[in-house]
N, C-alpha and C positions, 0 to 999 in steps of 0.2 A: 321609377328608375331614371337616372340621368342619361340623356341621349349622348352618344359618342360625339366628340368634337370633330369638325371637318373644316378643312381650309376651303374658303369660297373661291371658285375658279374665276379667271379673268372674264370680262364680258365678251359674249359672242351672240350674234343674232340681234333681235330688237333690243333697244335699251332697257335695262332692268336696274332698278335702284340698288339692289343688293350687289349685283355684279359691278356696277359703277362705284359703289362704296368701296369694294375691294380694291379697285384701281386707285381711288383717291387715298385710301389709307396707306397704300404701298409707297406713296411719295412721302419721304421724310421732310416735312415742312415745319420742323421746330423753328421758332421765331429767329434764332441766331443763324439760320441757314437760308440758302437761296430757295425761293419757291418757283424758280423758272421752269424746272422740268414739269411740274404740275400745270403751270400756266401754258407752256407750249402745248401740252397734251389737250388741255381744255379748249384752247383757242382753235386747234385743228378740229376737235370734235364739234364745236359749235359752228364753225364755218362749214364743215362737212354736212351739217344738217340745215344749212341755208339761213343761219342767223347772221346779223350784222355784228361785227366784233371790233372793239377798239381796245388796244393795250395801253395802259398808263404806267410807264416804268418809273422806278424810284431814281433818285439822283446817282446812286452808285451803279446802276445797271444790274444789280444782283437780284432784284425783286421787281415784281410788276403786279398790277391789278388789271382786271378785265371788266369792261362794260359790254354786255351782250344784249342786243335789242331785237325784238320781234314785233311786227306790225307797223302801223304808220307813225313811227317814232319821230320822224322829222317834223311833223306838222301837228301832232296831237299829244296831249299829256297822257301818261300812263302810270303804271304801278311798278315798283321796284321790289324784287326779291333779293335781299342782301345777305351775304355770308362771307366769312373770312376763311382764308386758305391755311393759315398758320395754326400750329398746335403747340402745346406745352411739352417740355422734355419728358421722356419716359425713363431716363437713366436713374438708377437708384431706387426704383419702385419695384415691388415684388410681383411682377407680371407672371401669369401662368403660362404664357406663350409669347412669341415674338409680337410686340405691340404694333409692328408695321406690316403684319400679315393678318388679314381679316379671318377670324375664326368664328364658326357658328356652333352653338350648343344650346339646346332647349329653346329655340326661338330667339336667342340672344346673339347679337353680332358684336364680337369683341374686337377692339383695336383702338389705337390712339386716334382721337378725334371723331370717333363714331357718334358720340353725343354732341361734342363741341368742336366743330359743327359740320363735319363732312357728310353726316347723314342727310342734313337739309340740302346741301349742295348736290348730293347724289340724286335726290328726288327731283330737284329742279332740272338737272341735266337730263335725267331719264325722260322727263316730260317735255323737253325742248322740241322734239319732233311734233308733238301734238300742238304746241303753240304755233309752230310754223304752218301746220296744216289747217289751223282753225280759221284763217282769214280774219284776224283780229280787227275789231273796230277801235279798240283801245289798246295801245301797245303795252307790252310787258318787258321789263328790263331785268337782267340778272347781273348783280354787282358782286364781283369776287375780289375781296381786298386782301391785304397782307398786314402783318404786325398788329393785329387787334390785341393779341395777348400781352403786348408790351406797351400799350398806351393808345390803341386805336389810331395808329400812325398812317397806315396805307389808305384808309377810306377818305382821308381829307383831300388829297389830290384827285381821288376818284370822283368825289362829289363835285369838285371844281370843274373837272372835265365834263362830267355829265351835264352840268348846267350850261356849259358852252355848246354842247352838242345837241341837246334835246330840250323841248319845252319842260318847264318845271313839273316834275311828277306830281300826281294826285296824292300819292301816299307811298309808304315803304313798309314792307314786312321784313323784319330782321329775324332770321331763322335760328336764333339761339335756343337751347333746349328748355322748353316750358311745359312739356307734356301736351302740347297743342292747346294750352290755356292762353287766353288773350291777356297780355301784359301791357299796361299803358304807362308804366313809369318805373324808373330806377334812379338811384341817387347819382349825383355828379361827384367826381373825385378830383382832388388836387393834392399832389405829394411832391416833396422836395427833400434833399439832403443838405444840411448845413454843416460846414466844417469850421469849428472854432480854432483859430490859430493863436496860441498863447506863447509864453516864453518859459523854457525849462529852467529849473534850478534844483539844487539839493534841497530835500524837504527840511533840513535843518535851517535853511535860509529861505524858507517859503515866501516871506514878503518880497524877496527879490525876483520872484517869478510871477508869471501871469497864468493862473490856473485855468486851462481850457475846459477841464471837466466841470469846474464850478460854474463857469459861464454857460456851458451847455445845460447844466442842471437848472439854471434860472430860466432858460428858454423852455425846457421841458415843463417846468412848473407853469409858465405862461400859457402853453398850449392846454395843459390840464385844466387850469382855471377857466379858460375860455370855453372849453368843452362842458365843464360843469355849469357854467352860466347858461349856455345854450340849452342843455338838458333840462335845466330848472325853469327858465323863462322863455325859451324860444318857441317857434312854431311847431305844430304837430301835424303829422299825416298818419292816420291810424291804419292805412293800408300796408304800411311797412311793419316788419317784425320789431325793428327798433324805430319808433315813430318820430324820431327827431334827428337833426344833424349831429354828427359825431366828429371828434378830433382826438388824435393821440400821437404820441411818439412811440416808435416800435423797435428801431434798431439803433443802438448806441455803441460806439467804439472809441476808446480813449485810454491813455495811460500806458506806461511801460513797466513801471516798478513802484513798489510801495514807497521808496525813499526818493522819488523824483517827482517834482511838480510837473504835471503833464502839460506838454506844449501843443497837443492837438486832441480834439475830440469831435467826432462826427455824430450827427443825430438825423435819422430819417423820420419824417412825420407826415401825417395826412389829415385831410378833412373829407368827409363824405356828407353831402348836403342833400336834403329834400328840396322839392321844387321852390319852396319859399325862401331858400337861402342860396348863396353862391359860394361853392367850395373854393373857387379860385380867389375870390375876394378875401375869404377867411384866411387862406394860406398866405396871401400877400400881406395881410395885416400882421400875421405872426412873423413873417420874414422881416417886415418893417421894424418890428420890435427888436429883432436880433441885430439888424444892420444900423438902425437909428438910435437905439438906446444902449445895447450891450457892447457893440463894436467900439463906440467912442470911449467907453469905460476901459476897455481892453487897451486901446491905443494910448490912453493916459499912462499906462504902465510901460508901454513900449510901442512906438509908432509902427513897428513892423507887424503888430498883432492885428487881428480883425476876424471877419466872418466871410467865408466863401459860400455861395449858393449854387446848388446843382438841381435844376428842375428834374423831376422824375416822371410823373404822370399828370396829365391834365385833360379831362374830358367832361363835357357838360352832362347833366342829368337829363332824363326823359320824363316829361310830365304832360302827356297828351290828354286833352279833354275827353272824358269818357263818353261825351255826347258827340264827339267828332265823327264825321262820315267814315273815316278809315277804321274807327273802332266798331261802328255798326256793321261795316262790311266784314271785318275780321270775325266778329261773333257769328255772323250768319254763315260765312264760309266754313267756320270750324264747328258750327252747331253748339255754340256756347252762349250762355246767358250772362255770365258774370265776367269780371275783369279783376286784375291783380296788379301789384307792384312788387318788384324783386330787389334783393339786396346787392346783386352783382351788377357790374356795368356792361354796356353794350355800345355799338356804334349808332344806336337809334337817336340819341341826343344830338349827335353831330349832323344827321340828316336834317333835323329840325333847326339847329343853331346855324349851320353853315349854308344849308340849302333851302330852308323854309318849307321842308317836306315833312308833313305829319307822319309819325311812325308808331307802329306797335311791334312788340316782340312776340313771336310765336314760332315754335319749331318742335321737331320730334326729339325725344330723349329727356334726360333729367340733369339739371345742374349738379345734383348730388353725386352723379357718377363721373362728372367731368374732372379732369386733372388728377385722376386716381388710377391706380393699377386696375387692370381688367375693366377699363371703361367699356361701356356697351350701349347699344341702342337695340330695340326689338323690331322684329318684322312688323308687328302690329303698329308700332309707332311710325314706321316708314309708310305703311299703308294709309294711316290716318293723315299724314302729311301729304301724300299723293292725292288723297281725296280733296284736301283743301286747295291744292294747286289746280287740280282739274276743275273744281268749281270756280276758281278765279278765271281760268281760261274761258269757261262758258259765259261767265259774267262779262268778260271783255269782248266776247264774240257777239253778244246781244247789242252792244253799243250803248248800254245803259250805265256802264260803270262810272262814268264821270259824275253821275248824280245818283248814287245807289239808294234806292228806296224799294219797298215792297218785297215780294216773295223772292226767294233764291231760285234762280233757274236750275232746272234739273235735266 
């Protein structure tokens, strides 16, 4: 029999991950909105429990990231627990209840962001008092970013400020939903939108026009052929479901009527690259074909024609050595023997690329539930994550975390 649904009450008494998750879910932090109400609350909460907190605002003043530090962070390198505060929209999805009110049924906690990834943040915040009380020998940082869902934008200034403020961390645990499996890699992504500007004419006088759709089609074919070449001859990484770099054009808009030579056509395209390849370099080469080969041909028909480029998303992949200390530590903290790579992107590659901080991805929930109606995380998954963080606290309390070897402290 299905258990009746109940609304999870706001937190009271000692910090509890489920209660804190209810608080976090109630903040509507869809990426096109301000996250400051959540950040204001989290900053006050962390300061109230004795942690050092630094706010990193964005240029508009509408959003901010937080760097929360516990232990001897000014003099010793530590570990980062990283999570993003933003979520994807819920509008237009068939939710069974208000997506911004946490609801529990059958051990499942429903709400927007529960898996991706406010469940992880709730666990970290709930255990913050234990971090403060533990007299850490190795510091622990909580990095709360913004705009991950639209290109990992907010973590970039956060990493820069972190490196100014504290010694370079020993490693980073990115709490995206993996079912607490240890993920050592994901593909990098680079995407852009090209707008081909042609010249309109009546289709009966087609040679007098410059057909933007036809030039866009030539670009699409270029991307397709490059992707085919990579799939046939390129590097392989068998830990991925699709074991090679991919490229495709996905959104095309152009033309107004059958009897008009189209004067504009836009194409959105992307490359997703395994560690052996560089998505940004592949995208740049495709853009170079459009601007260096196609655009001059268009301008030969009319000097006003050309190609406009709008970058969309660009983040590096993650490709952590499975033998790295951060991976060994993650496996022991999680009680796992294996590791995996995933198809979705995270902030992990930016910690490595921008900060020189090795990273793994590990967190409660499932990516299969993210971005969908009735997204949920389970109590058991939150408890497993809490066990992971508690074991990290114990490891950092022993003073041995900077060179993690041997048995896990209990």
